[in-house]
PAMAR-16647 format. One record per residue (C-alpha): residue number from 1; x, y, z. Coordinates in nm, 4 decimals. Each point is the difference from the previous one (the first is absolute). Layout:
BEGIN
atom pos=NUM	c1=X	c2=Y	c3=Z
...
END
This chain:
BEGIN
atom pos=1	c1=2.8523	c2=-3.1261	c3=-11.8524
atom pos=2	c1=0.1362	c2=-0.2098	c3=0.2874
atom pos=3	c1=0.3722	c2=-0.0579	c3=0.0184
atom pos=4	c1=0.1517	c2=-0.3385	c3=0.0643
atom pos=5	c1=0.1947	c2=-0.0580	c3=0.3209
atom pos=6	c1=0.3240	c2=-0.0189	c3=-0.1984
atom pos=7	c1=-0.0572	c2=0.3390	c3=-0.1617
atom pos=8	c1=-0.0772	c2=0.1568	c3=0.3367
atom pos=9	c1=0.3110	c2=-0.1469	c3=0.1618
atom pos=10	c1=0.2145	c2=0.1335	c3=-0.2836
atom pos=11	c1=-0.1304	c2=0.3498	c3=0.0724
atom pos=12	c1=0.0886	c2=-0.0171	c3=0.3703
atom pos=13	c1=0.3306	c2=0.1511	c3=0.1006
atom pos=14	c1=0.2354	c2=-0.2693	c3=0.1298
atom pos=15	c1=0.1777	c2=0.2494	c3=0.2273
atom pos=16	c1=-0.3264	c2=0.0876	c3=0.1771
atom pos=17	c1=-0.0778	c2=-0.3663	c3=0.0535
atom pos=18	c1=0.3478	c2=-0.0864	c3=0.1259
atom pos=19	c1=0.0180	c2=0.3023	c3=0.2330
atom pos=20	c1=-0.3364	c2=-0.0854	c3=0.1565
atom pos=21	c1=0.0917	c2=-0.3678	c3=0.0319
atom pos=22	c1=0.3388	c2=0.0854	c3=0.1540
atom pos=23	c1=-0.1586	c2=0.2278	c3=0.2608
atom pos=24	c1=-0.2569	c2=-0.2701	c3=0.0780
atom pos=25	c1=0.2759	c2=-0.2518	c3=0.0668
atom pos=26	c1=0.1870	c2=0.2489	c3=0.2177
atom pos=27	c1=-0.3098	c2=0.0652	c3=0.2120
atom pos=28	c1=-0.0728	c2=-0.3713	c3=0.0403
atom pos=29	c1=0.3633	c2=-0.0574	c3=0.1000
atom pos=30	c1=-0.0357	c2=0.2487	c3=0.2829
atom pos=31	c1=0.1128	c2=0.3332	c3=-0.1459
atom pos=32	c1=-0.2983	c2=0.2013	c3=0.1279
atom pos=33	c1=0.1478	c2=0.3316	c3=-0.1159
atom pos=34	c1=-0.0883	c2=-0.1005	c3=-0.3571
atom pos=35	c1=-0.3729	c2=-0.0340	c3=0.0760
atom pos=36	c1=-0.0998	c2=0.3608	c3=-0.0856
atom pos=37	c1=0.1918	c2=-0.0216	c3=-0.3281
atom pos=38	c1=-0.1655	c2=-0.3341	c3=-0.0750
atom pos=39	c1=-0.3445	c2=0.1512	c3=0.0443
atom pos=40	c1=0.0964	c2=0.2936	c3=-0.2203
atom pos=41	c1=0.1465	c2=-0.2225	c3=-0.2746
atom pos=42	c1=-0.2884	c2=-0.2489	c3=0.0028
atom pos=43	c1=-0.2617	c2=0.2749	c3=-0.0028
atom pos=44	c1=0.1610	c2=0.1960	c3=-0.2828
atom pos=45	c1=0.0562	c2=-0.3218	c3=-0.1971
atom pos=46	c1=-0.3628	c2=-0.1007	c3=0.0353
atom pos=47	c1=-0.1300	c2=0.3464	c3=-0.0883
atom pos=48	c1=0.2330	c2=0.0322	c3=-0.2974
atom pos=49	c1=-0.0920	c2=-0.3343	c3=-0.1542
atom pos=50	c1=-0.3637	c2=-0.0335	c3=0.1112
atom pos=51	c1=-0.1232	c2=0.1369	c3=-0.3326
atom pos=52	c1=0.2123	c2=-0.2461	c3=-0.1957
atom pos=53	c1=-0.1207	c2=-0.3090	c3=0.1856
atom pos=54	c1=-0.3156	c2=-0.1875	c3=-0.0830
atom pos=55	c1=-0.2622	c2=-0.0311	c3=0.2722
atom pos=56	c1=0.1035	c2=-0.3553	c3=0.1046
atom pos=57	c1=0.3665	c2=0.1041	c3=0.0085
atom pos=58	c1=-0.0897	c2=0.3016	c3=0.2127
atom pos=59	c1=-0.1979	c2=-0.2195	c3=0.2410
atom pos=60	c1=0.2929	c2=-0.2413	c3=0.0170
atom pos=61	c1=0.2459	c2=0.2835	c3=0.0749
atom pos=62	c1=-0.2261	c2=0.1392	c3=0.2725
atom pos=63	c1=-0.0363	c2=-0.3498	c3=0.1468
atom pos=64	c1=0.3745	c2=-0.0534	c3=0.0041
atom pos=65	c1=0.0504	c2=0.3317	c3=0.1772
atom pos=66	c1=-0.2710	c2=-0.0891	c3=0.2523
atom pos=67	c1=0.1494	c2=-0.3437	c3=0.0691
atom pos=68	c1=0.3443	c2=0.1574	c3=0.0400
atom pos=69	c1=-0.1371	c2=0.2570	c3=0.2440
atom pos=70	c1=-0.1696	c2=-0.2716	c3=0.2066
atom pos=71	c1=0.3151	c2=-0.2142	c3=0.0007
atom pos=72	c1=0.2082	c2=0.2970	c3=0.1115
atom pos=73	c1=-0.2527	c2=0.0875	c3=0.2726
atom pos=74	c1=0.0074	c2=-0.3585	c3=0.1306
atom pos=75	c1=0.3799	c2=-0.0012	c3=-0.0009
atom pos=76	c1=0.0129	c2=0.3338	c3=0.1820
atom pos=77	c1=-0.2570	c2=-0.1191	c3=0.2554
atom pos=78	c1=0.2072	c2=-0.3110	c3=0.0696
atom pos=79	c1=0.3154	c2=0.2066	c3=0.0394
atom pos=80	c1=-0.1835	c2=0.2443	c3=0.2254
atom pos=81	c1=-0.1038	c2=-0.2860	c3=0.2284
atom pos=82	c1=0.3607	c2=-0.1163	c3=0.0152
atom pos=83	c1=0.1243	c2=0.3539	c3=0.0676
atom pos=84	c1=0.2080	c2=0.0225	c3=-0.3179
atom pos=85	c1=-0.1715	c2=0.3036	c3=-0.1550
atom pos=86	c1=0.1416	c2=0.3425	c3=0.0700
atom pos=87	c1=-0.1530	c2=0.3356	c3=-0.0825
atom pos=88	c1=0.0813	c2=0.1378	c3=-0.3443
atom pos=89	c1=0.1106	c2=0.3606	c3=0.0173
atom pos=90	c1=-0.0922	c2=0.1616	c3=-0.3277
END
């Protein structure tokens, strides 16, 4: 039986959500060293909760990740044109 959005959100771990959101903000604010950890956190979060989400919620999550990736790519391209991006040594 399908779960309601409220039931699904109650099952999600608030620490996982906050950690992923915090890393996202750090990357958008210019802390490029956090980018690999952001990818790791977002990927593990999505894989861990993909089975708990309904199909529309899963599509919405994938869309949000895609929009975020495009926004980050545009921001990085703009900074690259201005010469503000430096190589990340990882």
